[in-house]
N, C-alpha and C positions, 0 to 999 in steps of 0.2 A: 318161140325159143322152146330148146328141148333142156333135156338135163344137163346134157356138156354146155349149151352156153350160157344156160343161167349159173353154174358152177362157177363158169370161167368170169362170169361177169359178178358174181359173189366175191371171187378173189380179187377182182382189181378194186373193188370196193371196200377190201378187208374185212369182208364177212365170212365166218366160217359156217359152211352150208354141205351136209351130206347127201347122199343122194336119197334118200327118204324124204327130208326137208324138202329137197329140190322137187320131188316128185308132187309132193303135197301143195308148195307154192305154185306149179304149172297148173294142178286142178285146180286149184283157187282161182289164176288169172288167166287159164286157158291158154297161157306162151304168150300174152298181149305183152309185147317189151317194155312201153312206159310201165304197167303195170306192175311186170315182173322189177324192174327198177324201182318204183315208189316203194314197193312192198320191201326191198331190200335197204333200201336207204333209210326210210323212215317207218318200220312197221308199225309203230303205235298210232301212227296218222295217216297211215298210206289210204284207207278206205276213204277218209275225207276227202284228200290231194285227188285221189281220184274220179270222184264224182264233182269236184269242182273243177278237174280236166276236161271231163266228158259235157259237163255242162258249156263250157267255154268253147268245144270243138262244136256242138251242137248250134249254139247260136251264131256260129259263124257260117253254117248251111245255107244254101239256096232255101228260101222259103217252102218249097215245094217238095227238095228232098226231105226235109223235115216231116211236113206233110205226110209224106210218104210211110218214115218210119212210127209215126203217131200211128197211123192208121195201121200198121201192122203190130204194134207193141205187145199183141197177147200171143204171137205167133213165137214157137221156139224156134221154127223150122221155117221159111216162106218157101212155099211150092207156087207158082206163078200160074198153073192150070187150078187150082185149088181155090188159092185168095181171089185171082182177078179172071177166071178162066175167058180163053180167046182175047183177052186184051192183051197185043204185042208189045203196046208201050208201056205198061206195066211191067214187064219183064225186061226190057230195053232200059229203063229206068234204076231197077234195082242190078243189073249188070253194069250198069255205070256207079252207081253206088260203091260196088265191090271193088271197085279199082283203087278202093281206101280203107284199105286191110284194118287200120284201126275200127272202123264201122261196121263194116259188111264183109263177110265171105263168103267165098259158095262154095256150096256143098253139092255133094249129089245128088239132082234132082231140083235144086233152089238155092237159096241163100239162106245163111245167119247171120242175124246181127250179132253183134256183141253184146253178151249178157249184162257187161257193164253198163252198155248202151241203152240196152229196154230197159235195165233198173233206173236209172237217171230219168228218162220217160215216164217211166211210169210215176216216181216221185213227181214229176213235174205236172201231171197229165191228172192225177189224184186218183183214189179208190174207184168213183162213181164211173169217169169216163172209163178205166183200165176195163171195170166188169162189164160195161155195154161193148168195147172192144172184143171181149171173150164171148159174149153173146152173138157177134156175126162172125166170129172164127167157127164156133159151134154149129151154125148155120150153115157155111160152106163147108164143113166136114160132113155134116149130116148130106147135104146135096151131091156129094162126092160118094155117096156111101163110105166113108170113112170110120167106123162104128167109136174106135178106142179114140183117136183125136178128139172126136165130137163129145163123148163121156166126160174127157179130160177137160175140156171146155167149158160144158154143161155146168160142171160142179163150182166152177168158178163164173159164172154168170149169174146166180142168184134170180133164175127168170123161170118162176113154177110153168108158164105158161108152156115154155121151151121145152122143160120136163117131159110134161103131161103129152107135148106135142111129139116129143121123141119113142116114149113109150108107146104111146099107140100105135105106131108104124114100126117102131124099130125092136121092142123089149125081146120078142122070141130069139130075132137070129143073132142081137148081141148075146144073150144069154148061150146059145147054141155056138158062138165063136169063144166062148171062154170069159167074157164081160161081166160076171155075175155081179161082182161088187160094185162097177159103175152102174149096172142096173138096180142094187140094191141101195144104192145113196141116191140116185134118181129118186127112187121111190121113197123112200124117207124124206127127201125136201117136199115132196108132194105133201105127204102125209103132214110133215111137221105146219106148213102152209094153213093146214085147215081146209084145202080143199079137194079132200078125198073123192075120186070119182068110183064108186063101187065096181063098174063092168070095167075098167081099165085095170084096178089094184086085184080084180079075180083074175085076169089076165096073166098078170106078170106076178103073182103070188103061185102060179101051180108049179 
């Protein structure tokens, strides 16, 4: 939905909605029609209703498709060449899922799972599993030399060995690319773990 369609739906439901509120609603729901409708109809309970709706939709999925979504739950954007390089079947399966716009949408260079779907999956999988998925995503981005998203996922992976490995190889180039805060965060996690390695920290502290 865009602002005009959102306001038209609001009028049909007898809800007063100006452009500013419509924009805020679209940012929260990303224009997903069912999310917009629920938020307009039941603003106090729409979040719980949406999670229930998404959970039912996920339960109805083919097990292989659900497993695919669970496998990639940590990714904000799924780029097949990063997540599963040289796996044509992976890309094809995601393209098929993108046929249902309520779950997955195509974006330039890949696919994006609707945030409400990712949130529901993450809630169902639990923090420990999601943390492991972030670790896998960090490794995939490191392998592809995509340092910014690698640092994003490292921060959520809680894996000191992965931080040490990243800093040992990529700290200078990350700093040179302007990713100073991400490198500092990685150093802080290594230090907080008590796993200080003098040679490594001397390298990245310069």
